[in-house]
N, C-alpha and C positions, 0 to 999 in steps of 0.2 A: 504494500500500500504506500502511496506517495501523496500525502495530504499537505496542502499549503493554504495560505490565507493571502488575500489581495486587499489592500487598504488604499483605495483611490480617494484622494481629497479628504482625508480625516484631519480635522483641524487641531485636535488636542494632542500634544506630546504625552500627556499623562495617559490618554487612551491608547496611544501607540505603545507606550511602555508596558501597559497592562496586557496588550496583545502579545508582546514578546515574552512576558513572564508566563502567561498561560500556555503559549505555544511551546515553550521549553518544557514545561511540566508535563505536557501531553504528547511530546514527541512529534510535533508538527515539523515537516521537512524544511519549509522555507516560508518567509514572509516577503511579499512583493509590495513595495510602497510606490505611490505615484502622485503626480500633481502637487498640490500644496501640503501633502502629508509630510510632517517633519521626519528626518532620518538621523540615525546616530552619526556622530556623537551629538547629543542634545540633552540639555540639563533636565528637562521634564521627562524625557524617555528614560534616562538613567535613574531618576528618582523612583519611578514605579517599576522599571524592569529589574532592578536589583542585579545587574550584570547579565541578565538573560539575553540582552542584545549582543553580547559577546558570543554566546553559544548557539543562537539560532541564526542560520544563514539568511541574509536578506539581499534584495536587489532594489534599486530605485530607477524608475522611468519618469521622465518629465511629463510625458503624455499618457494619460490613463487609458485611452482607447487603444493606442499603439501597444501598451503593455498587455491589455486583454487579448489583442490579436496575436501577439508573440506567445502568450501562454497557450492559446488554442493551437498554434503551430507546433508547440512542444508537446502536444498530446493531452493537455489538461482539459477536463470538463469544468466549465465555470458554473458555479452554483451561487446565485445571488440570494442574500437574505433580505427579503423585502415583502411588504404587504401588497400583493397584487391579486387580481381576480383568479389567476391560474396557479397561484402559489400552493405548494404542497406542505402540509403540516410537517415540521421538523421531526417529530416523533415517528412519522410514517415513512419518511424519505430514506431510501437506500442509496448511500453515496457510492459512486463509481470508484474504481481503483486509483485513478489519478485525478482526484477532486481538488479544486481550488475554491474555497469559500470567499465570495466577493461581498464585502461589507459596504455600507453606504455612508455618506456624509452625515454627520450628527444632526444637521438641520434638514437637508434636502433629500436624504436617502440615496438609493442607487439611481443614477440618471437613466432616462429612457434609452439613450444611446447605448449605455452599458448593458441595460437589461436585454436589448436586442441581440447582444453578443453572447449572452449567457445561455447555457444549455437547459437549466432548470432554475426555478425560484422556490425557496422555502420560506416558511414563516414560523414564528413561535406563537402558539396559542396563548392568548392573554385574557385575563378576566377583568382587569381594571378598566376604568373609563378612558384613560390616556392612550392605551394601545401602542405604547412604545416603551423602550428601555434604553439605558446607556449602551452605546455601540460596543464597548469592550465587554460588557456583561452579556449582551446578545451574542457576540462573537465567541465568548467562552462557552456558552451553551451549544453553539454550532460546532465548535471544535470538539467538544466532549462527545457529541452525537457521532461525528465522523469517526473518532477513535473507538468509541464504544462499539459501534456497529461493525467495525472492521475485525473485532476480536470474536464475533459471534460465529 
């Protein structure tokens, strides 16, 4: 299994650091950063990653769409985490062997252009009125489901 995470245009270094820390703990292969997403070395990333940014391989692309196209050429299935009409519940989704979880911007979510490049869309069933959660928390749940289901 080759699981990775793609963070296009994530604004917060603290969220990015949290992704590194969770990815390290779960054995995620790589993190792809793009657009305005901060990249190591970065004070906020370091504070929350607690050195996980040293252990998890990462790549940076200035253009998010070009990054997505490159990942597809490398054989990744892009799985967006977003609320859409055709999204599949995260708990029911079976991740392919080379899955890359695509997360959305904290305010605007996954762009329509990015969604068009994704192979599938998943969502986290929620009970509250807000119907959203912090991007790094949502990503942690997504990464956990990828890893958990690969060991079944």
